[in-house]
N, C-alpha and C positions, 0 to 999 in steps of 0.2 A: 360538589351539587349546587345545583341554585334553590335559594330559599323559597322562589315562589313560580312557577310556570303555569299560565292561563290554560295550557292543555293538558293539566296534570290528571285529572281522570281520563284521558282518552289515551295519555301515554300509558299508563298503569293498566290498562284494562289492553292495550296491545301488547304489553310485554306480558302479562298474566296467562294470556290463552296459549302462547306457544310453550311456555312453561309448564302448564297443566298438559298439556298435549305428550310433552316428553316426559315428565316426571310423574305425571299422575296428579289429580286436585289434593288428596291429600300429602302428599310427599312434599309439594310446593310449599313454600314459608312467606310470608307477606315480606321479610327484610329480602329473601330473594327477587320479589315480584320488583320492591323499590330499585333495587340496585338494577336489574333489566332496563330499568324505566328510565333510570339515569336519576332518580329522586331519592328523598329520604324516605324512612320508615314513619317519620312522625307525616309526614305530605301525605302517605297511604292513609292513615287515620282520619285525615280532615276530609276525605273524601270517601272515605267507605268505612262500616263499623267493622267487619272482618273480610275474609278473602272471597266467600261467597259474592257479597256485592258486587265485586269486579264485574262477575259474569251476569249481571242483571241490571248494568248500568242504563243501559237502552230502554230497558221496560219500565223503566222511573216515568218517562214521559208519556207513553203510549196511552194510558187511561186520561190522560188530560187533552191528549189528540183527540182522540177518540168523543169524549166529552165534546169538545170544539166542535168536531164535524156534527156531532147530532144536533147542537145546539144552532147550527147554521143551516139545516134542512128546512123546507118552507113548512109552513105550520099545516098545510093541507095536505103534507105527505102523510100514508099511513105509516103506521109503527113499522110494519114489515118491509115496507119500500125504504124506510129510515134506515133501518138496520142491514139490509141488503148491499144499499150505496156504501154505507159504512164499511163493511168486511170489503166491497170491490174498490173504496178508496185507500184502505189500507193495505190492499193486496200490493196496489200500483205504485205506493210509496216506499213498499221496501222491496220491489223487486230487484233492485239493484246491490240489494244486501245478499243474496244468496249463501255465498262461501263463508261470511263470517257467522251466520245464522246457522249455517250445517256446521260450522266448527263450536261454536258454543253449545249447539245442542248435543253435540257429541259427547262433550265433558259433562253435561248436566244429565244427559239419560245415563253415563257409564257411574254417576257415582251417585250412590242411594245417598248420601248427607244432602242432598242439591234437590232432591223431589219433592220434599217438603215446598222448598223455595218456589219451585217452579208451579207449583197447585197455588202458591199464597197468590203468585203473581197472576195467575187466571182468575183468580177470586177479584182480585183489586179489577181487572177488567171489566169481568162480567156486573159485577156493582158501578160501575163507571159507567156501561150499558144501561143500567136498569132507572139509574138514578136520572141521567137524561131523559129517559121517556117518561118516566112519570111526571118530570118536570115539563114535558109535552102533554099532560093531562091524559096518558096512558095509564089504566089500568093497573094497580101494584102488581096484582098475579100477573097480568098479560106481560108486561114490563120485566119479571123475574124470568118468566118462562122463554121470553123472546132473547134474552140475555144469557141466559142457559143455552139456547139452539145457538146463538152467534159465535160464542166461546167454542162450543163443540165442531162448529164447521169450522173456524178458523184453525184449531189444531189440526180437523181431518186435512182439511185443503194443506199446510204445513208439512206434514206427513209426505203427502203427493209429490207436492212441489220438491221436496229434497230429495225425495226417492227417484223423480222422472228425471227426464233429459235435462241438460242445460239449459236448451231454449223453450223448454215450458214454461208459460206465464202464471204467477203465482194468483192473478184473477182469474183464469179458468180452472184453476184448481178450488177457488172458492166458490163457483158457482158450480161445479160439479158437487162440491161437499153439499150445498146447498139444497141442490137439487134430489139426491142420493138421501139426506135425511126426511126431507119433504115426501119423497115414494116410500120410505119406510113409515112414516106416521098416517099417509092416505092408503098405504098397504097394496 
């Protein structure tokens, strides 16, 4: 087995998903994942603290990407418009990832031990949005509220997108979820 592989994290992720689907999350071991990836267990632990982490590899960068997008918005753009534009940009950015997202989500939702980790990822995303809004000079409570709404809309849109037909655009789901939340609040 190679001592170093530049794409080891991605190889481990690619090896883990089918194992989790076939054997279940609890029954799959780190040595099995490493072997399926053609790597060592030691290499696995260089990239991940435990086997849960392999399911959340891509989520690590998402809050940073959101922060970068929010910082790039024109200063005169309203907080709400900035958040909506950020949701749309995120939707466009992951449109082509539907199948891997659906597979990962099925594993996470089928394993109660992973629910806490998913909630933590949502918290990190909301915090990134909130901090970005505060840096733009938006009131802390408004920033907190908009961040919570954004994460809720994103989650609702994700559910619709994955349950919908293959040609459904994630961005359309985001817009629909945003409008539904707005309509519920406005009554």
